[in-house]
N, C-alpha and C positions, 0 to 999 in steps of 0.2 A: 237387538237389531243384529241381523246376519250381514257380514261383511266379508270380502275377500281378503284373504291373508297376504301381505306384502310379499311379493317374490323378489324384491331387490336384495334384502338381506334380512337377517333375524334381527328383530328389535325387541326382545325380552327384557332388556334393560337399556338404559341410557348410556351411550358411549361417549366418554370425555377423554379424547386423547388427541395427538397431533393428526392433521389430515392425511400425513403420509402413512399413518397406521390404518387408515380406512380405505386406501385405494382398492384393497382387494375386494371390496363389497360392490363396486361398481365397475362394469366393464368398460372398454373403449366404445363399443357400439351401443350401449345404453342409451335410451331417450325416454323422457317423461311423457306421460299421455294424460288426457283429461279423463277423469274418474279414478286415476290410481290413488290409493289410500295408504295411510301410514298410522301407526298407532300412537304416536306422541309427537310433540313439538320438536324434540331434539332429534327423534328418528327421521322426521321430515327435512329438518335444517342440515343435519350432517349429510343426508343423502344429496340434497341440492349442493351443498358446499363442495362436496367431494366431486360431483360432477362438473362444478364450475372451475375447480382447480385443474382438473384433467383438460378442460376445454382451455383455459388460460385467463379466466377472469375471477375476481373477488365477489363476496357476497355481503349484503348488509340487511339486517333485519328492518322491515318496513312497519307500517301501520297496523295496529291490531284493534279490532273492534269487539265490543262486549255487550251481552244481553243485559237487561234489568237485573237479572239475578247475578250478575257478575261473571257468567260463563263467557269464555271467548268463543265467538262464532266466525271471525274473519280474520286472515293472517296473510301477510304479503312478503316475501323475500325478494329485494331488489339486486340488480348488479351493482356493484361498488361504485361504477361511474355514473349512477343516476344522479340526476340533478345538476346543480352548478356550484362551484366554490363561491364562498362568500367574497364579495369585493370590499376591501377595505384599503385605505391610504398606507403608502409605504412607511414603515417605522424605522427610522434610523437607529434607534436604541436596540431593535431586535437584532440579535447576532444572526439569525438565519431566517429567511422567508420560506414559508411552505410553498411547495410546488403544487402546481393545480392539475389534478388528474380527472376530476369530474366533468363529464362532456354531454350530459343529458340523456344518458343511454336508457332506452325503455324496456329493456329485457328484464323479466321478472317471472316469479311463479306465485299464484294465489290459492289459498286454500279455504275451504268451508270445514268448519268443525262442528260435528254433532256427536254428542255422547262419548266425546273423547277420541272420535275417529277424524283423522285429518284427510279430507278428499281434494285432489286438485281439481280447481274449477277454471283456472286460466293459466296458460303457459306460452310466454313470449320469449322466443330464443333469438330474436334479431338485435343485433348490437351494431352501434355505429362507431365502433373503435377496433383497432387491430387487437388480437389476443396477445397476452403476455407469452414470450418465448418460453420454451420448456425448462432451459437452464436457469430461467429467473422466477419461475412460479412459487418457489419457496420464500420469496419476499412478499408475496401477497398477504395483506394483513389477516384475511379470513383463514388462512392456512397455518398460521403461527399459534401455538399453544405450547406451553411448558407442561408436560404430564406430571403427575404427582410422584412417579417412580424417580424421574430425573431429579426432581426437587430432593427426594430423600437421598439419592446418590450424592448430590452436591452436598447435603448436609454431613454426610459421612466423610467426603473428602475434606470438608472444612477442618473436621476434627483431626485430621493427620496433617493439616498445615499446607494444603495444596492451594497454589494461586488461582484466582478466577480464570485467568486465561488458559491455563493448563487444564481446569476442569472442563471448560467448554471444548478444549480439543480433544480431551478424552471422550467426552460424550458424543462429539461429532464423529470420532472415529469408530466408537461403538455402533453409531447408526450408519455407518458406511459412508459417511461424508456430510459436509454442512448441508448440502441441498436436502439430504434424507432427515435431517434432524428434527424439523418441524418448528424450528425458530431461529432468529438470528442471533449473532452474538450481543447485539445491542439489547434485545428482548432480555437474553440471560443476564447481562449487566444490570439491567434495570430491576429485575427480580431479587438479585443479590443485594442490591442497594435497599431495596425495600425491607428486606428481611433483616438488614443490618447486620450481615454476617461477613467477617474478615477472612479471606482465603490467601494461602501462601502456596504459597506453594511449597576383541582383543586378540596371533596372526591378523593384525590389524589390516595391513595392505591387501592382503589375500580375501579377507572378508569384504573389504570395500569393492573389489572387483567382482566377486560373487554377487554382491549387492546391486552393483551395476548390471550385471547380466539379467539378473531377476526383473530390474526396471525396463530393460530393453525388451524382455519377453512380454511384458505387460504393455508397452508402448513402442511400437516399431520405429517411431521417428526419435526416439531417445538415443543420444550420442554421448560418448565417452572415449578418451583415450589417455594413455599414460606413458611415462618415461621412466627407464631405469638407468641407473649408474653402471659401472664396470663391475661392481660387486653384486648387481641383481637386485639392489634396493630401490625402492619407488623414490623418485625425487621430484617429479612434476606429474600433474594430472589435471585434466579439465573434462567437465561435463556440462550438459544441457539438456533440458527436458523437450519433448516434442512441441508443445504449446510455445516454448521459447523461440523455436525456430518460426512459427508462424507470426510470433509477435515482432521478431526481427524483420520478417519480410514487409511487415507493415510500419514498424516504428524504428527501424534500424539505421536511419539517416544519421543519428547522433548517438554516439556511446560515451560512457564515462567509466574510465579504467582507474581503479584505486588500489593502491599496495600499501595502505597504512594501517593494516590489521594483521596480526598474527594469532595463530591458534596455539593451545597450551603445550599438549604433549610433545610434539616435535618442533616448536617454534617455527612452523611453516608459514610462509607468507599466503594470506587469503587475498585473492584479487577478483573481485566480482566485476562483471560486465553489466553496467546498469544503463537502461534507457528510460524514455519518457513516453507515456501513452496519451491518447487523445484527452484524457482527462488530466493532464499534467501531473500524474502519479507515476512513481517510480515502478519499473518492471525489470525483472532479471532476465538477461539474455543467456547467461551462462556463469560459470565460477571455475576458477583455476586456483591451484595451490602450487606453491614454488619453494624449493629449500634455499634458493639465493636469489639475488636481483642482479644478476648478470646478463649481458647483452645476449648471450646464447639462450638464456632461459626464457627471456621476453620474446625473442624470435620463434622460439618452439611454441610458446602460448599464443601468440598472434596467428601463427600459422594453422595451429590446430582449431582455433577459433574460426578463422576463415574457412577452412574445410568442412567444418560443421555447419557453416551457414551456406554452403553450395558456391563458395567462391565469391559472395557479395560482400563488398568492403563498404564500410560507413563513410558518409560524406565528411563528418567531423567527429574527432576524438578529443576528450578532455582528459588529461592527466596531471600528476604532480611534476614538480621541477627536477625530474631524474633524468640524467644524461643518457643512461642504458635504455630507458625507453623510447627517447627521441631517436637513437639510432635504429632501434628495432622497428619503430613505425616507418622510418625512412624505406627500410628493407622489405617490409611485408605490406603495408598500406602506402605506396608511393603517391597515390591519387588523392589520399585523405588529408584533409586539414587538421594538422596538429595544434591544439590549443592548450595554454597552461592555466592551471587553477589560480584565479585571482586571490583566493583565500590563503594558498600556500605562498604565493608571492609576498602578500603582505606580512605573513608570518616570519618568513626568511629574512624580509627587510628589517623588521624589529631585532632580529638576532644579529644581523650583519651591519646595520648602522644604528645601534642603540643611542649614540650620541647625537644623532639627528632627530629620532623620533622623541627623544626627551625634550626638544626644543619646541617651544609654542608657535604653532604656525606652519610647520613643515609638512605635517601630515594633512591638516585641513586645507592649506592652501595649494599645495604642490602634488604630494603623492597620491591623495584620493582621487585627484582630478585627472592624474595620468593613468591611474588604474582602472577608473570607471567612467569618466565623464568627457573625455576628449572625443570629439565627433569628426575630427579630419586630421589627416597627417600633419597638415601645416600647424594646427593648434597643438597637436603633441610636441613638435619640434620647438616650437616657441616656448611652450610651458617648460619643457626639459631644460632649455637654455636659460630660462630665468631661474630655475630652481639651482642649476650649477653655479650661475654667476653670483646669487644671493648667498648661498650656503657655502660655496667654495668647495664643493665636493667632487669636482671633475676628476681628480685623481683617485677616487675611491675604486678599487678594482671590482668590488661586487656590483657596484652600481654601472660600472663599464660593461660588465658581463650582462646585466639586466637590460641595458640599452641595446645591446646586440641581439637579445631575444625579443625585441619590441613587437615584432610583427606576430608573436605567438602568444601575447598576453594583453596588449592594448586593443580595445575596442576599435579605435580609429582605423586599424589595419585590417579589420575583419568585418566591415560594414555589410559586404556582399556574401558572407558566409553563414549559412544557415546554422543556428545554434539551439533552437527550440525552447528559447527563454532559459538556457543554462549559463550561468555565469562562472561556476566554480564546482569543483568535485565535493562541495559541502553536501549536495544532494546525495551523492554515493556514501559520503561518510555517515549521513543519517541512517543508512541501512545497517550500519554496524551495531545498532541496538538489537538487531535480530540475533547476531552472535553473542551479544552480551547477556542474552537471556539464558544462556546454556546453564544447566543445572550441576554439571560436573566439572571440576577443576581440572581433571585429567581426562577430558573427553576423547574419545578415539575417532579415528577419521570416519567410520561408519556411522557413529552417533552424529557427528558434525552433519553429515550429508543428510541423515534423516531429519535433524532439526531445521536443516535448510529447507528440504522439500515440504515439510509440514508448513512453514511459514510462507513458502510460495503458494501453498493451497489457499491460505488465509488472504494473501495479497491478491490472488485472482478471483476469490470470491468477493474481495471488495471491489474489484474492477467490474465483475458482473453486477454487483449493486449499483454502481455508478451507471451502467449501461441501463439498468432497470429505471433508475431516477430520471434518466433523460426522456423517458416517455412524458414527463410532466413539462408543462412550458414555463420557463423562468419568468421573472418579474421584468417587464419592459417600461423603462423609465419615461420613454417618448412613445407613446402608444401609437401616434399617427405617423411615425417614421417608417417608410417602406423598407429601408436598408436594415434597420434593427430588426424588424419583423422577419425578414429573410434570413437574417443570421440567426435568429433564435431557432428558425426552423432546421438549419442545416448544421450549425455547430453545436458541440457538447456544451452543457450549462456552464462548465468551467471556462472553456475558450470564450463563450459569449459574454461572460462578465467582463474578460479582458477586453473584448472588442467594444462592449457597451462603454467602458471606461475611456476608450479612444474616441468614441463618438461624442461623449460629453466634453472631452478636452478639445474637440474640433470646433466647439462654440466660441471658445476664446481666441481662435485663430482668425486673423485679419488679412485680406489681400491687400498689400501695400503697393504691388506692382503687377501689371499683366500686359503680356504682349502676344502677337500671334506671328508665328514663323512658318509660313506653309500651312500644312496640315496639323502642325504643333501648336498648342497653346501653353504658354508659360506663365505660371502663377509664382509670385514671391510671397510668402506667408510669414507673419511675425505676431507674436504675443506682444501684448502692451507692456508686460513686465518683463520681457526676455529680450536682450539685445540681439540674439541670434536670429538669423532668417533661414528659411528652407525654401527650396525651389522645388515645385512639382511640374513636370512636363507630361502633357497629355495628347495623345496622337489620335485624332478624331476619326482617322480612316481604319485603324484596328483596335482602338481603345487601349493601346499600349501606354501605361502610365508608370512613370518613375519618380520617386522623391529622393531628394539629397540625404534624408535621414536613413534611407535604405532599411526602415523597419520591417518591411514586408519580406525583403530578402533574408532577414536575419531571424524573424520570430515566426512569419508565416502568417500574419493577419495584418489587415491594412492599418496604417497609422492615422493620426489624426488630421494630418495635413491633407493626404489624399481624400480623406472622408469628408474634409470641409469642402473640397472642390467637388466630389461627386454628389454630395447632399445638397449643397447650397447653390452652387454655380452651375452645375450640369443636370440637376434634378433627376439623378437615377433613383429609381424605386426599389432596386435590387442590386446585389453585389455581382459584378461580371465574373462568370465562373472561372475565368482565368486568374482570378485573385482569391480563388477558394482552395486552399491546400488541403487534400483529402484526408492527410493525417490527422487533422483537427475536427473532422466532421463525426456526426453520429454514426455513419455508414462506413467508417474508415475500415472495419474489419470484414465487411461484406464481401463475399466471392472469393476469399482467401483460404477457404478450407477449415474455418474454425468449427462450424456446425458439423461437417463430417468427421473431424478428429474427435470432438466430444462425444459423437454418437458411436464413433468406434470404441472410444474408451468406456462408454456406458455398456456397450453390448459384451467388451471383454469382462468387466467387472460383474455384470449381472449373471454370468456362468460360473463364476469361481466359487469355491467351497466357502472361502471367507465371507462373501457377499450373502451366501445362503445362510450362513450361521448368524450374521447380523440381522437379517430379516426375522430369524427365528428368534433371537434374542429378544428383539423389540417386543415381538408378539408375546413372548412367554412372560416378559416383565409384566406387561399390562395384565396378563391373566394371573399371575402370581401376587401382584398387588391387589387385586380383587379378591383372590383366595385367602389372603390373610387377614379378612375381615373378622372371621370367627371360626369356630371348629367345623362347622358344616360345610362352608365354602372351601376350607382347607382340604376336608375329606374328598369333595368333589374333584378339586384339582388333582390331588394325589391319585385317585382312581383312573382319571383320564390319562395322567401321565403314565401310569403303569401300563394301561391298555396301549398307548401309542409306543412305548418301548417295546412291549412284546411284538406288536407289528411290524415295527422296523426291524427287529432282530430275525424275525420269520421272513421278511423280504430279503434281507441281507444273505440269509442262508441259501435261498434260491436264486441269486443273481451273482453277477461279477463286480458288483459296485465296489466292494471292498478290495478286491484284488486290483482293480484299475487303480484305486486311490493309492495302494501300496506300490504299485509299480511307478506311478507318478513320482512318488517321493523318492525311490530308489534311482530314478533318472537324475533328479536334481542333485543327489548325493554324489552320483558318478560324475557328474559335469564339475562339481566343486572339487572333487579329488583330482581330477585330470588337470584342472588349473592348478592346483596346489603342487603338483609334480614339477611345474616350471620354476618353483623356487622364488616366488616373488617375495622379497623381504620388507620389512618395515623400514620406514625412513629413520635414520639416526635421531636419538632422542637429544635434542639440543636445548631443552627447557632449563634455564637456570633457576636457582631458588629465588623466590619473590616474584617471578612473573606472573603477569595477570592477563585477563582477556581484553585488554584495553587497546585503543588505537596507540601507535608508537608516538610517543611524546618527544617533543623538541627539547632542547637544551633551555630555551627560554621558559617553557612551560614546567620544566622540572625545577628551574631556579625559582620561580614563584611558588611553587608547591612547598619548596624548603622555607621560603620566607614565611609562609602560612602556618607550617608545622611548628616553628619555633617562636610563634606570636601568642601571647597571653595577657591578661589583665592582672593587675595588682589585687591582692585580697582587700576587702574593705576594712580600713582601719578605724579604730575608736576616734572619737573627735578630737581627743586630747593629743592623738598621734597622727593627725592628718596633715601635718607640715611636710611639703615635699623634702625629700633628702639632697636633692640637687637644685640649686637655684643659682643659675649664671655660671655653672661649670664646676670642676673638681674643687677649686680653692674655696668654695662656699659650701662644702659638705658639712653637715650638721651631725655630728657623731652621737648626739642624744636624741634623734629623731624617733628611735623606737621605745623611749622610756615609758611611754604610756601604755604599751601593749602588754596585756596580761595573759595572751595565749601562750601555748607551749611551742610554738613555731619557732625554729632558729632563725638566726640572722641570714643565713645563706638562703633560706627559703623566700625572703624578701629581697635580698641584695640581687642586683642585676648586673650583667656585664657592663662596664663603663665605656663609653666611646668617646675619648679625648678629642679626637678630630672634631666631632659633632658638638661637643661640650653638653652632652646629656647622656641618657641611658638607653640601651636596647632590650626590649622585652624578651624574655626567653623562659623556656622550660627548665633549663639546667643552668647552673652557675658555673 
């Protein structure tokens, strides 16, 4: 049978590789037509799948029909949103409910198969859902596939002891970014788990400045600044990426500033500026390095950060209990609310009042309530007075200083201060695991910054994946509740689940008193098991609503008390928009320049020699993998490589490509040389012997570590020698207790330091 050869792409063999590798086969203006033919199922599927990914939807294989002789004669490929997700009851034991993406889309392509030729007989390109955004398309299931060449590379890296995360980072770097890799980190980890393989994984200051300059050339919004001491040595520096500025414009109302981490080589203080996005995930606004914790250093860091953000100051800042930080905040951020870390408050309390924390009831009855649970200033003052009277600790100087700072750490004094659900810098300290993954004990500043930036790419990819998952509708436990359905539409999934929890809690709230004062309605609510009452005031003229718990002012979503009034008493079917904080919505980043920024970055990268090299490397890997099948295919690859090399050499000999490349390199070298002439010296190496990459430990933590270090258990003794050597104190010591021991161990290896005061022994490694 005569048939027209497909004009889409050559299909002499089946292509099995990531969809990103196939993009060059289908142009942006390509369209399917009735009667178009293909030579195989994989040829048809790959072409339609490539077309789908470029449009922004996924593909699923549909129904196949066969003749009586077993030959296929009909086949259909659907949009991945075809049909509807199965409805099943909520399983409380299931850790994570799947999100629903299928919405009954009818887009599809149908083929007729005769004599092995696939002909299009139906093509429906009408979708009932929005397409996936370009920066999210690599998460589509049909676009994800791990090629054999990457599996081979992974196996090679396993042999040299590289960790899975480092392997994935390398592969994504070779691909020109995670989006171009063709599969996600989860896909990669699943493959590694299935294959049961274990993976393991200097002018320093001037090099760093040159590196910052290169980053600024690639990203015009990149910002960096540094400070030199009198000897020309770098003492402080700060940097942030361009996307960090966009993040701060959207989520910069609350920041966390943590100084509990030091680097290795220079013992410099690493102080990241951390925020929270609309998925309640950490985001970095910038990072600073300091040689000391003086007020002047903090002032310089805060001023530099303020300049990098266009003069916009945060509403709230969380820090540890450092006096110098407080002074610097008052000078640079006078209108910013300064809050202290509750985790550090509790840690310092254990160190400064150990005699109280050892007593049963002090922490549980008083301190925890003061630190976390007081809802009013009156309740705080009464609880503090009762604590001082009962434990007679009014003369304790540390507690007196803590009381004077109560407005900065007790929630009763910050009920109207927005905190984005942050209670301590523990969120910031959790980011220190990023720095703990450094492979070199003496990492340079440039290596540290590279490590930091690569981790940011991973975090931002995770954020993009969270944005992608928000396309699915979360599980609504009260399906006929208009407010919950509205919340599921506007809020991110993470915030919706918090909101839904408040709605469920509102069921337990009862109105114990109601009054009308003009246009205001006053509700007094109480739970049956709680003695506390909360007052909700609703103004019917403008819908202004205030609750005495002030959770909306603090967290940004409505509390259970207001929801009880809105849902049950006022019969609202949606959330009034004045109570929808945009930073928690799915559209929080819309209109702030994120799309333009990433498009600019994409255009810059697409024209770089590195990106061209990555594209060629990916394609050549696929060809070489096929060429390694046997001697014939190897000869084919070698012959074409020789022809390509000869053609490139001929082209370069008749053009200025090589000259331009050399000139560009020389310009880069000259820029570095000019900067070097300024004489920026490295910070003084202050690292002491034995220092590690860990967070700064308190004296209490060090004491606990020493106790654990000297703890051991006695060797198992024979039955005849199992009598305890000490019974009731030193006067009852049995000198013959080792008579039944036949081992060669000496007495000092069994003997332990004797604690006469306790009347017993202390286990230790050494006598």
